[in-house]
C-alpha positions, 0 to 999 in steps of 0.5 A: 500500500502506498502512503499518500501525503498531501502538501499545501502546494500543488505541482503543476505542468503548465496549468494542469496539476500532476500526480506523482506515484511510484512506477509499481503503483502506476503499472498496477492501476494501468493493468486495472483499466486495460482493455484487451485488443482483438484483431479481426481479418478477412471476412469477419473484419469486412462484415464488422466494418460494414455493420459499423459503417451502416450504423453510423449512416443510420445515426447521421440520418437520425434513424436511431432512438435515444433509450432511457432503458432497454424496456424502451426497445420495440 
């Protein structure tokens, strides 16, 4: 466990505050939020690309509904 000490002054780079922590803790936090990457190729990739392209077209045309819950699906 890391001991956290808060000082009165804030360390900043430019105008943005900075957090300083040990590399080990940073790596642990990074592993917690990493999303696995999957690569598709061939027909599977083409089908997914087509599906995404059609979905974006429908969204731009206003064919999509905003739902508050899954119960609103028809």
